[in-house]
N, C-alpha and C positions, 0 to 999 in steps of 0.2 A: 271140461271147462265150458264148452259151448252150451251144454245142457243146463248148467247152473245159470248162465247168463239169460237163457230163454225163460227159465223158471222165475228168476228174479224180475225179468222184464214184465211178466204177467202180473206181478204184485205192484208195479209202479203206476203212478197216476200223476196228473198235473194239477196242482192246486196253487192258485194265485201265481201262475206263470213259473212255477218251480216244480221240480220232479221230487215226488215223495214215495216212500215205501208205505203201502197201505197198512201193514202190520205195525210199523213204527208210528204211523199217524194215530192209529187207535191207541197204542200205548201212551203216546204223548198227550192225547186228550184225557185219558184216564189219570195220568200223573198230574196233569194240570188241575183237573177237578179235585183230586185227592188233596193235593198240597194247598190249593186255595181255600177249599172248604175247611180243612183242618186248621189253617191259619185263622180263618174267620171265627170258628167256634172256640179255639184256644184263646184268642184275643178277647172274644166276647165274655167268656167265663172269667178271665183274669181281670178285665176292666170293669166288670159289673160292680165290684166292691170298691174300686179305686176312683171311679168318676161319680160326680154328684147326680147327673141325670142319666136315665137309661138310654135316652135318645142319643146322647153324646157318646156313650159307650158303644152303642150300635154303629154309629158313624165311624168311630175309630176302628171297630172290628172289621167294617167293610174295607177300610184302608189297609188293614193287615191282610185281608183276603186278596186285595190287589197286589200287595207285595208278594203274596204267595204265588200269584200268577207269574210275576217276573222271575221269582225263584224257580218255578216249574219250567219256565222257558230256558233258564240257564242249565238246569238239570238235563232237560231233553236235548239241548244243543250239545252237551257233553256225551250223552248216551248214544245219540243217533247222528252220525256224520252225514254230510250232504251226499245225495245220490247222483247229482249231475256230473257229467264229465266235460271239462272245458278243453276244447281242442283248439289250439291257437293256429296251427298251420293246416288249414283245410281249404275250403273253397274261397276264402277271403284272399288268398294269395294267387288265385287263378285269374289271369288277365281277362279272360272271356267273361267270367262271373262279375268282375269289377265293371267291365264295360256294360254288361246287362243291367247292373244296379244303377249305374250312372244314367243309362237311357231311361230307366223307370223314374228316377228322380227328375230328369229333365222334362219328362212328360207331365209331371205334377204341375198344378197351377203355380205360377211364379217362376218355374224353371229352376235352373241351378244358380243363376246369378253370376257374378264375376268375382274373380279373386281380388280385384281392385277394391271391391266393396268391403272386404274383410278387414278387421282391425289387425295391426301388426302382430299382436300376441297370438291370434288365431293362425295367421300365416306361418309364424314361427313353429307353432305346434303341428301344423300340417307338414312342414318340412321335417320335423323331428320324427314324425310317424311315417315318413316316406310316402305321404299321400298328396303332396303339393303337385307333383308332376301328373298325377292321375286327374286332378281337377283342372290343371293347366292345359292338358292335351285337348279336351273337348272345346275349350275356348279358342284354341288355335285352329281347330278343324272347321271347315265350312259346314253350313247347315245342310242336313240331308235333303235330297230332292223330295218333293211331295209333302213336306212337313214345314209349315212356316216357322221361322225363327221367332222366339219371343222377344218383343221389343218393349222396353220399359221407358216410359216418359215420366219425368219428374214435373209435378205441377207445383208452382210456387204457392206457398201458403198465404 
């Protein structure tokens, strides 16, 4: 089993921030080309006699080719399932990791802000996701020594 996962991991790549199997990607490209070009030529031949001008027939044939691209996308989505693994209970539930992420966010320009600045809907969502206490804790804690606390001043318009 471990050997299979190593072999398949060698075929995986990241494309547009998603994990893909390179063989499936090649097949998906081939299917996309075949279906869209076939749709274009089939529509072009069928519309040549049905439409008054050849330019209009060509334009409609290109539209059929685009529809073929969408159809190829549906076909490939059915043939090749996603390769990514979603792990919900990982480092995100580790308090040390959360504290590290909050420290990184606080170091960004503008800092974390305050919970009082948030709309009630956002506060409600934070509470539903059990994240409210996480953001409330740094606000209650004193600023660390050696690092100035971010101060925001509102300037009247």
